[in-house]
VMD Tcl script that builds the backbone (N, CA, C; Angstrom):
set m [mol new atoms 390]
animate dup $m
set s [atomselect $m all]
$s set {name element resname resid chain x y z} {
  {N N MET 1 A -26.852 -6.714 -15.573}
  {CA C MET 1 A -25.731 -6.415 -16.436}
  {C C MET 1 A -24.461 -6.915 -15.766}
  {N N SER 2 A -23.666 -7.676 -16.483}
  {CA C SER 2 A -22.443 -8.223 -15.908}
  {C C SER 2 A -21.317 -7.201 -15.984}
  {N N ALA 3 A -20.345 -7.384 -15.121}
  {CA C ALA 3 A -19.194 -6.475 -15.108}
  {C C ALA 3 A -18.396 -6.666 -16.394}
  {N N PRO 4 A -17.866 -5.601 -16.959}
  {CA C PRO 4 A -17.078 -5.718 -18.182}
  {C C PRO 4 A -15.851 -6.591 -17.967}
  {N N ASP 5 A -15.443 -7.249 -19.041}
  {CA C ASP 5 A -14.281 -8.125 -18.987}
  {C C ASP 5 A -13.005 -7.304 -18.860}
  {N N ARG 6 A -11.949 -7.940 -18.394}
  {CA C ARG 6 A -10.653 -7.281 -18.214}
  {C C ARG 6 A -10.136 -6.718 -19.534}
  {N N ASP 7 A -10.441 -7.370 -20.665}
  {CA C ASP 7 A -9.950 -6.937 -21.970}
  {C C ASP 7 A -10.596 -5.642 -22.454}
  {N N ASP 8 A -11.697 -5.240 -21.857}
  {CA C ASP 8 A -12.373 -4.001 -22.264}
  {C C ASP 8 A -11.622 -2.753 -21.801}
  {N N TYR 9 A -10.655 -2.908 -20.924}
  {CA C TYR 9 A -9.924 -1.778 -20.358}
  {C C TYR 9 A -8.444 -1.890 -20.701}
  {N N PRO 10 A -7.806 -0.772 -21.034}
  {CA C PRO 10 A -6.357 -0.832 -21.277}
  {C C PRO 10 A -5.628 -1.029 -19.948}
  {N N PRO 11 A -4.476 -1.716 -19.959}
  {CA C PRO 11 A -3.733 -1.899 -18.703}
  {C C PRO 11 A -3.225 -0.559 -18.175}
  {N N LEU 12 A -3.478 -0.307 -16.913}
  {CA C LEU 12 A -3.048 0.935 -16.272}
  {C C LEU 12 A -1.868 0.635 -15.356}
  {N N PRO 13 A -0.811 1.436 -15.417}
  {CA C PRO 13 A 0.357 1.173 -14.565}
  {C C PRO 13 A 0.017 1.330 -13.080}
  {N N PRO 14 A 0.477 0.390 -12.245}
  {CA C PRO 14 A 0.184 0.457 -10.808}
  {C C PRO 14 A 0.683 1.733 -10.134}
  {N N MET 15 A 1.745 2.331 -10.650}
  {CA C MET 15 A 2.272 3.558 -10.021}
  {C C MET 15 A 1.383 4.775 -10.262}
  {N N THR 16 A 0.437 4.697 -11.191}
  {CA C THR 16 A -0.477 5.827 -11.392}
  {C C THR 16 A -1.797 5.612 -10.663}
  {N N THR 17 A -2.310 4.383 -10.677}
  {CA C THR 17 A -3.600 4.134 -10.035}
  {C C THR 17 A -3.462 3.849 -8.544}
  {N N GLY 18 A -2.447 3.094 -8.152}
  {CA C GLY 18 A -2.306 2.645 -6.770}
  {C C GLY 18 A -2.167 3.742 -5.735}
  {N N PRO 19 A -1.126 4.579 -5.827}
  {CA C PRO 19 A -0.962 5.617 -4.808}
  {C C PRO 19 A -2.128 6.603 -4.749}
  {N N ALA 20 A -2.851 6.746 -5.847}
  {CA C ALA 20 A -4.015 7.640 -5.863}
  {C C ALA 20 A -5.252 6.966 -5.286}
  {N N GLY 21 A -5.181 5.646 -5.040}
  {CA C GLY 21 A -6.321 4.920 -4.490}
  {C C GLY 21 A -7.408 4.671 -5.515}
  {N N LYS 22 A -7.045 4.640 -6.791}
  {CA C LYS 22 A -8.006 4.436 -7.869}
  {C C LYS 22 A -8.082 2.966 -8.255}
  {N N CYS 23 A -9.170 2.604 -8.889}
  {CA C CYS 23 A -9.387 1.235 -9.335}
  {C C CYS 23 A -8.293 0.829 -10.317}
  {N N PRO 24 A -7.701 -0.366 -10.143}
  {CA C PRO 24 A -6.638 -0.784 -11.052}
  {C C PRO 24 A -7.125 -1.131 -12.458}
  {N N ARG 25 A -8.428 -1.330 -12.632}
  {CA C ARG 25 A -8.948 -1.673 -13.954}
  {C C ARG 25 A -9.389 -0.439 -14.730}
  {N N CYS 26 A -10.230 0.402 -14.130}
  {CA C CYS 26 A -10.762 1.548 -14.872}
  {C C CYS 26 A -10.025 2.848 -14.558}
  {N N GLY 27 A -9.357 2.924 -13.410}
  {CA C GLY 27 A -8.627 4.134 -13.041}
  {C C GLY 27 A -9.505 5.266 -12.565}
  {N N GLN 28 A -10.792 5.006 -12.332}
  {CA C GLN 28 A -11.709 6.082 -11.936}
  {C C GLN 28 A -12.278 5.895 -10.536}
  {N N GLY 29 A -12.780 4.719 -10.214}
  {CA C GLY 29 A -13.388 4.484 -8.911}
  {C C GLY 29 A -12.357 4.374 -7.808}
  {N N SER 30 A -12.793 4.592 -6.592}
  {CA C SER 30 A -11.918 4.484 -5.428}
  {C C SER 30 A -11.913 3.041 -4.931}
  {N N ILE 31 A -10.760 2.583 -4.436}
  {CA C ILE 31 A -10.674 1.229 -3.891}
  {C C ILE 31 A -10.793 1.207 -2.370}
  {N N PHE 32 A -10.737 2.375 -1.736}
  {CA C PHE 32 A -10.763 2.433 -0.273}
  {C C PHE 32 A -12.118 2.887 0.242}
  {N N LYS 33 A -12.570 2.231 1.324}
  {CA C LYS 33 A -13.777 2.695 2.011}
  {C C LYS 33 A -13.432 3.344 3.348}
  {N N GLY 34 A -12.231 3.139 3.824}
  {CA C GLY 34 A -11.726 3.753 5.039}
  {C C GLY 34 A -10.293 4.186 4.797}
  {N N PHE 35 A -9.533 4.337 5.878}
  {CA C PHE 35 A -8.134 4.754 5.706}
  {C C PHE 35 A -7.345 3.708 4.932}
  {N N ILE 36 A -7.452 2.431 5.341}
  {CA C ILE 36 A -6.768 1.376 4.595}
  {C C ILE 36 A -7.665 0.176 4.309}
  {N N SER 37 A -8.938 0.249 4.655}
  {CA C SER 37 A -9.827 -0.874 4.348}
  {C C SER 37 A -10.340 -0.746 2.912}
  {N N LEU 38 A -10.376 -1.886 2.233}
  {CA C LEU 38 A -10.760 -1.907 0.825}
  {C C LEU 38 A -12.258 -2.107 0.653}
  {N N LYS 39 A -12.784 -1.536 -0.418}
  {CA C LYS 39 A -14.168 -1.795 -0.806}
  {C C LYS 39 A -14.242 -3.197 -1.394}
  {N N GLU 40 A -15.456 -3.726 -1.492}
  {CA C GLU 40 A -15.622 -5.037 -2.116}
  {C C GLU 40 A -15.643 -4.926 -3.635}
  {N N ARG 41 A -16.139 -3.816 -4.162}
  {CA C ARG 41 A -16.247 -3.618 -5.607}
  {C C ARG 41 A -15.967 -2.165 -5.963}
  {N N CYS 42 A -15.483 -1.974 -7.183}
  {CA C CYS 42 A -15.338 -0.622 -7.717}
  {C C CYS 42 A -16.722 -0.121 -8.099}
  {N N GLU 43 A -17.046 1.094 -7.707}
  {CA C GLU 43 A -18.374 1.630 -7.996}
  {C C GLU 43 A -18.540 2.056 -9.454}
  {N N VAL 44 A -17.447 2.156 -10.197}
  {CA C VAL 44 A -17.520 2.576 -11.594}
  {C C VAL 44 A -17.599 1.378 -12.539}
  {N N CYS 45 A -16.628 0.459 -12.432}
  {CA C CYS 45 A -16.563 -0.660 -13.387}
  {C C CYS 45 A -17.022 -1.987 -12.793}
  {N N GLY 46 A -17.217 -2.050 -11.486}
  {CA C GLY 46 A -17.687 -3.272 -10.851}
  {C C GLY 46 A -16.613 -4.315 -10.580}
  {N N LEU 47 A -15.339 -3.941 -10.651}
  {CA C LEU 47 A -14.262 -4.897 -10.389}
  {C C LEU 47 A -14.384 -5.436 -8.973}
  {N N ASP 48 A -14.355 -6.752 -8.841}
  {CA C ASP 48 A -14.396 -7.403 -7.540}
  {C C ASP 48 A -13.014 -7.281 -6.906}
  {N N LEU 49 A -12.922 -6.535 -5.817}
  {CA C LEU 49 A -11.639 -6.275 -5.168}
  {C C LEU 49 A -11.295 -7.292 -4.086}
  {N N THR 50 A -12.083 -8.351 -3.977}
  {CA C THR 50 A -11.788 -9.351 -2.954}
  {C C THR 50 A -10.548 -10.174 -3.304}
  {N N PHE 51 A -10.048 -10.063 -4.548}
  {CA C PHE 51 A -8.821 -10.749 -4.928}
  {C C PHE 51 A -7.612 -10.165 -4.205}
  {N N ALA 52 A -7.713 -8.911 -3.798}
  {CA C ALA 52 A -6.570 -8.179 -3.256}
  {C C ALA 52 A -6.293 -8.601 -1.818}
  {N N ASP 53 A -5.067 -8.998 -1.582}
  {CA C ASP 53 A -4.627 -9.343 -0.234}
  {C C ASP 53 A -3.206 -8.822 -0.051}
  {N N ALA 54 A -3.111 -7.582 0.384}
  {CA C ALA 54 A -1.791 -6.982 0.585}
  {C C ALA 54 A -1.157 -7.445 1.890}
  {N N ALA 55 A -1.973 -8.003 2.790}
  {CA C ALA 55 A -1.511 -8.523 4.084}
  {C C ALA 55 A -0.668 -7.480 4.821}
  {N N ASP 56 A 0.534 -7.854 5.246}
  {CA C ASP 56 A 1.400 -6.942 5.985}
  {C C ASP 56 A 2.379 -6.213 5.075}
  {N N GLY 57 A 2.234 -6.365 3.785}
  {CA C GLY 57 A 3.156 -5.751 2.839}
  {C C GLY 57 A 3.309 -4.250 2.996}
  {N N PRO 58 A 2.196 -3.496 3.058}
  {CA C PRO 58 A 2.348 -2.051 3.199}
  {C C PRO 58 A 3.099 -1.652 4.467}
  {N N ALA 59 A 2.756 -2.277 5.580}
  {CA C ALA 59 A 3.430 -1.945 6.843}
  {C C ALA 59 A 4.911 -2.300 6.772}
  {N N PHE 60 A 5.232 -3.437 6.167}
  {CA C PHE 60 A 6.629 -3.848 6.062}
  {C C PHE 60 A 7.442 -2.850 5.239}
  {N N PHE 61 A 6.935 -2.497 4.050}
  {CA C PHE 61 A 7.675 -1.581 3.190}
  {C C PHE 61 A 7.818 -0.198 3.818}
  {N N VAL 62 A 6.759 0.279 4.457}
  {CA C VAL 62 A 6.825 1.599 5.095}
  {C C VAL 62 A 7.803 1.571 6.262}
  {N N MET 63 A 7.745 0.527 7.076}
  {CA C MET 63 A 8.690 0.432 8.197}
  {C C MET 63 A 10.121 0.340 7.693}
  {N N LEU 64 A 10.327 -0.418 6.635}
  {CA C LEU 64 A 11.662 -0.588 6.085}
  {C C LEU 64 A 12.242 0.749 5.627}
  {N N VAL 65 A 11.427 1.536 4.961}
  {CA C VAL 65 A 11.903 2.818 4.429}
  {C C VAL 65 A 11.947 3.891 5.512}
  {N N ALA 66 A 10.977 3.900 6.419}
  {CA C ALA 66 A 10.886 4.971 7.415}
  {C C ALA 66 A 11.807 4.768 8.614}
  {N N SER 67 A 12.086 3.544 8.985}
  {CA C SER 67 A 12.828 3.315 10.225}
  {C C SER 67 A 14.272 3.786 10.149}
  {N N VAL 68 A 14.917 3.658 9.013}
  {CA C VAL 68 A 16.325 4.045 8.915}
  {C C VAL 68 A 16.516 5.548 9.119}
  {N N PRO 69 A 15.784 6.421 8.396}
  {CA C PRO 69 A 15.990 7.850 8.651}
  {C C PRO 69 A 15.574 8.289 10.056}
  {N N ILE 70 A 14.477 7.717 10.565}
  {CA C ILE 70 A 14.027 8.109 11.911}
  {C C ILE 70 A 15.046 7.659 12.955}
  {N N LEU 71 A 15.542 6.443 12.842}
  {CA C LEU 71 A 16.557 5.971 13.775}
  {C C LEU 71 A 17.818 6.813 13.671}
  {N N GLY 72 A 18.203 7.176 12.461}
  {CA C GLY 72 A 19.375 8.030 12.283}
  {C C GLY 72 A 19.206 9.385 12.952}
  {N N ILE 73 A 18.034 9.982 12.798}
  {CA C ILE 73 A 17.765 11.287 13.422}
  {C C ILE 73 A 17.775 11.169 14.945}
  {N N VAL 74 A 17.142 10.116 15.478}
  {CA C VAL 74 A 17.094 9.923 16.932}
  {C C VAL 74 A 18.499 9.703 17.492}
  {N N LEU 75 A 19.276 8.850 16.831}
  {CA C LEU 75 A 20.644 8.618 17.310}
  {C C LEU 75 A 21.492 9.881 17.225}
  {N N TRP 76 A 21.329 10.649 16.166}
  {CA C TRP 76 A 22.067 11.902 16.030}
  {C C TRP 76 A 21.688 12.874 17.141}
  {N N LEU 77 A 20.368 12.967 17.450}
  {CA C LEU 77 A 19.925 13.880 18.505}
  {C C LEU 77 A 20.481 13.472 19.873}
  {N N VAL 78 A 20.437 12.175 20.174}
  {CA C VAL 78 A 20.862 11.711 21.503}
  {C C VAL 78 A 22.384 11.664 21.623}
  {N N LEU 79 A 23.039 11.048 20.662}
  {CA C LEU 79 A 24.485 10.839 20.774}
  {C C LEU 79 A 25.308 12.005 20.229}
  {N N GLY 80 A 24.861 12.604 19.150}
  {CA C GLY 80 A 25.644 13.664 18.527}
  {C C GLY 80 A 25.420 15.019 19.155}
  {N N VAL 81 A 24.171 15.403 19.323}
  {CA C VAL 81 A 23.841 16.737 19.834}
  {C C VAL 81 A 23.737 16.728 21.355}
  {N N GLY 82 A 23.318 15.601 21.929}
  {CA C GLY 82 A 23.185 15.513 23.378}
  {C C GLY 82 A 21.821 15.949 23.881}
  {N N VAL 83 A 20.812 15.867 23.046}
  {CA C VAL 83 A 19.454 16.228 23.457}
  {C C VAL 83 A 18.953 15.181 24.440}
  {N N SER 84 A 18.176 15.616 25.423}
  {CA C SER 84 A 17.671 14.683 26.441}
  {C C SER 84 A 16.688 13.684 25.812}
  {N N TYR 85 A 16.481 12.586 26.522}
  {CA C TYR 85 A 15.616 11.524 26.012}
  {C C TYR 85 A 14.179 11.994 25.848}
  {N N TRP 86 A 13.663 12.768 26.796}
  {CA C TRP 86 A 12.266 13.186 26.700}
  {C C TRP 86 A 12.065 14.150 25.538}
  {N N LEU 87 A 13.014 15.043 25.294}
  {CA C LEU 87 A 12.891 15.953 24.159}
  {C C LEU 87 A 13.024 15.185 22.839}
  {N N THR 88 A 13.896 14.193 22.822}
  {CA C THR 88 A 14.026 13.349 21.636}
  {C C THR 88 A 12.722 12.616 21.353}
  {N N ALA 89 A 12.062 12.111 22.394}
  {CA C ALA 89 A 10.776 11.426 22.219}
  {C C ALA 89 A 9.726 12.385 21.678}
  {N N ILE 90 A 9.701 13.621 22.187}
  {CA C ILE 90 A 8.744 14.618 21.710}
  {C C ILE 90 A 8.974 14.934 20.235}
  {N N LEU 91 A 10.220 14.931 19.811}
  {CA C LEU 91 A 10.530 15.189 18.405}
  {C C LEU 91 A 10.317 13.953 17.523}
  {N N ALA 92 A 10.569 12.775 18.065}
  {CA C ALA 92 A 10.499 11.554 17.264}
  {C C ALA 92 A 9.071 11.092 16.996}
  {N N ILE 93 A 8.160 11.320 17.925}
  {CA C ILE 93 A 6.781 10.843 17.746}
  {C C ILE 93 A 6.121 11.456 16.508}
  {N N PRO 94 A 6.214 12.769 16.273}
  {CA C PRO 94 A 5.646 13.293 15.017}
  {C C PRO 94 A 6.354 12.764 13.772}
  {N N LEU 95 A 7.667 12.531 13.858}
  {CA C LEU 95 A 8.384 11.953 12.718}
  {C C LEU 95 A 7.859 10.560 12.388}
  {N N ILE 96 A 7.615 9.772 13.425}
  {CA C ILE 96 A 7.080 8.431 13.222}
  {C C ILE 96 A 5.686 8.517 12.595}
  {N N ALA 97 A 4.863 9.438 13.096}
  {CA C ALA 97 A 3.506 9.591 12.540}
  {C C ALA 97 A 3.549 9.996 11.070}
  {N N ILE 98 A 4.444 10.888 10.732}
  {CA C ILE 98 A 4.517 11.371 9.354}
  {C C ILE 98 A 5.109 10.317 8.423}
  {N N PHE 99 A 6.241 9.743 8.809}
  {CA C PHE 99 A 6.956 8.839 7.912}
  {C C PHE 99 A 6.492 7.382 7.976}
  {N N ALA 100 A 5.756 6.995 9.007}
  {CA C ALA 100 A 5.352 5.596 9.128}
  {C C ALA 100 A 3.848 5.373 8.986}
  {N N VAL 101 A 3.022 6.370 9.243}
  {CA C VAL 101 A 1.580 6.172 9.165}
  {C C VAL 101 A 1.008 6.704 7.843}
  {N N LEU 102 A 1.375 7.890 7.460}
  {CA C LEU 102 A 0.793 8.490 6.259}
  {C C LEU 102 A 1.075 7.733 4.964}
  {N N PRO 103 A 2.238 7.138 4.769}
  {CA C PRO 103 A 2.480 6.431 3.497}
  {C C PRO 103 A 1.789 5.068 3.372}
  {N N ILE 104 A 1.162 4.560 4.429}
  {CA C ILE 104 A 0.589 3.217 4.363}
  {C C ILE 104 A -0.509 3.125 3.301}
  {N N ARG 105 A -1.377 4.102 3.214}
  {CA C ARG 105 A -2.473 4.049 2.240}
  {C C ARG 105 A -1.972 4.042 0.786}
  {N N PRO 106 A -1.087 4.963 0.373}
  {CA C PRO 106 A -0.605 4.894 -1.004}
  {C C PRO 106 A 0.163 3.607 -1.316}
  {N N VAL 107 A 0.909 3.095 -0.339}
  {CA C VAL 107 A 1.652 1.856 -0.566}
  {C C VAL 107 A 0.693 0.676 -0.706}
  {N N LYS 108 A -0.362 0.646 0.099}
  {CA C LYS 108 A -1.346 -0.430 -0.029}
  {C C LYS 108 A -2.051 -0.342 -1.380}
  {N N GLY 109 A -2.403 0.861 -1.810}
  {CA C GLY 109 A -3.014 1.026 -3.129}
  {C C GLY 109 A -2.097 0.538 -4.232}
  {N N TRP 110 A -0.810 0.841 -4.121}
  {CA C TRP 110 A 0.164 0.391 -5.119}
  {C C TRP 110 A 0.261 -1.130 -5.140}
  {N N LEU 111 A 0.267 -1.772 -3.953}
  {CA C LEU 111 A 0.358 -3.227 -3.904}
  {C C LEU 111 A -0.887 -3.895 -4.482}
  {N N VAL 112 A -2.068 -3.348 -4.186}
  {CA C VAL 112 A -3.310 -3.896 -4.738}
  {C C VAL 112 A -3.323 -3.742 -6.255}
  {N N SER 113 A -2.935 -2.573 -6.750}
  {CA C SER 113 A -2.888 -2.358 -8.203}
  {C C SER 113 A -1.852 -3.257 -8.859}
  {N N SER 114 A -0.737 -3.484 -8.193}
  {CA C SER 114 A 0.286 -4.378 -8.737}
  {C C SER 114 A -0.216 -5.816 -8.805}
  {N N GLN 115 A -0.980 -6.237 -7.803}
  {CA C GLN 115 A -1.549 -7.585 -7.836}
  {C C GLN 115 A -2.472 -7.744 -9.040}
  {N N TYR 116 A -3.292 -6.742 -9.308}
  {CA C TYR 116 A -4.196 -6.813 -10.457}
  {C C TYR 116 A -3.413 -6.759 -11.764}
  {N N PHE 117 A -2.475 -5.840 -11.865}
  {CA C PHE 117 A -1.718 -5.631 -13.096}
  {C C PHE 117 A -0.927 -6.881 -13.491}
  {N N HIS 118 A -0.315 -7.526 -12.509}
  {CA C HIS 118 A 0.523 -8.702 -12.768}
  {C C HIS 118 A -0.236 -10.022 -12.625}
  {N N LYS 119 A -1.547 -9.933 -12.437}
  {CA C LYS 119 A -2.420 -11.112 -12.318}
  {C C LYS 119 A -1.947 -12.061 -11.212}
  {N N ALA 120 A -1.539 -11.507 -10.084}
  {CA C ALA 120 A -1.070 -12.318 -8.955}
  {C C ALA 120 A -2.253 -13.031 -8.320}
  {N N GLU 121 A -2.031 -14.259 -7.925}
  {CA C GLU 121 A -3.073 -15.025 -7.260}
  {C C GLU 121 A -2.444 -16.031 -6.311}
  {N N GLN 122 A -3.298 -16.679 -5.558}
  {CA C GLN 122 A -2.864 -17.676 -4.598}
  {C C GLN 122 A -2.070 -18.772 -5.304}
  {N N GLY 123 A -0.980 -19.205 -4.702}
  {CA C GLY 123 A -0.193 -20.288 -5.279}
  {C C GLY 123 A -0.947 -21.610 -5.240}
  {N N LYS 124 A -0.733 -22.438 -6.241}
  {CA C LYS 124 A -1.399 -23.735 -6.324}
  {C C LYS 124 A -0.363 -24.809 -6.606}
  {N N LEU 125 A -0.582 -25.981 -6.067}
  {CA C LEU 125 A 0.289 -27.109 -6.342}
  {C C LEU 125 A -0.083 -27.734 -7.675}
  {N N ASP 126 A 0.919 -28.101 -8.430}
  {CA C ASP 126 A 0.693 -28.778 -9.696}
  {C C ASP 126 A 0.603 -30.271 -9.390}
  {N N THR 127 A -0.587 -30.819 -9.488}
  {CA C THR 127 A -0.784 -32.221 -9.134}
  {C C THR 127 A -0.698 -33.161 -10.321}
  {N N GLU 128 A -0.561 -32.612 -11.534}
  {CA C GLU 128 A -0.455 -33.454 -12.717}
  {C C GLU 128 A 0.947 -34.066 -12.783}
  {N N GLN 129 A 1.012 -35.331 -13.111}
  {CA C GLN 129 A 2.276 -36.026 -13.293}
  {C C GLN 129 A 2.550 -36.158 -14.783}
  {N N ASN 130 A 3.763 -35.877 -15.199}
  {CA C ASN 130 A 4.123 -36.027 -16.632}
  {C C ASN 130 A 4.561 -37.424 -16.933}
}
mol reanalyze $m
mol bondsrecalc $m
mol representation Tube
mol addrep $m
């Protein structure tokens, strides 16, 4: 039995399927087999997930959003309050773990779902001459 065509499923918004780690086509199967490693296929609809290549996108977006508040808190603790460096490090490490590690999975799911939703694919050169 072949996998159902893309037209058999209504388009699902990436913001609902992605952060939940659900299949971008059917919205039911999981796309993750580990913390951030992707499965090869959806176990429900059979969607081939090898098209998805989020690369460093999730890490970039998470670092971009997480680094500003964490840096602000660290600078405030050291320069404003006068907390010692070792105590600042003890406080900053859990902040980094919470704000920089935990959001990677939902962001990667969102990027994979966005790639499917917008039909993103590898760029190709147009070799035809008019």
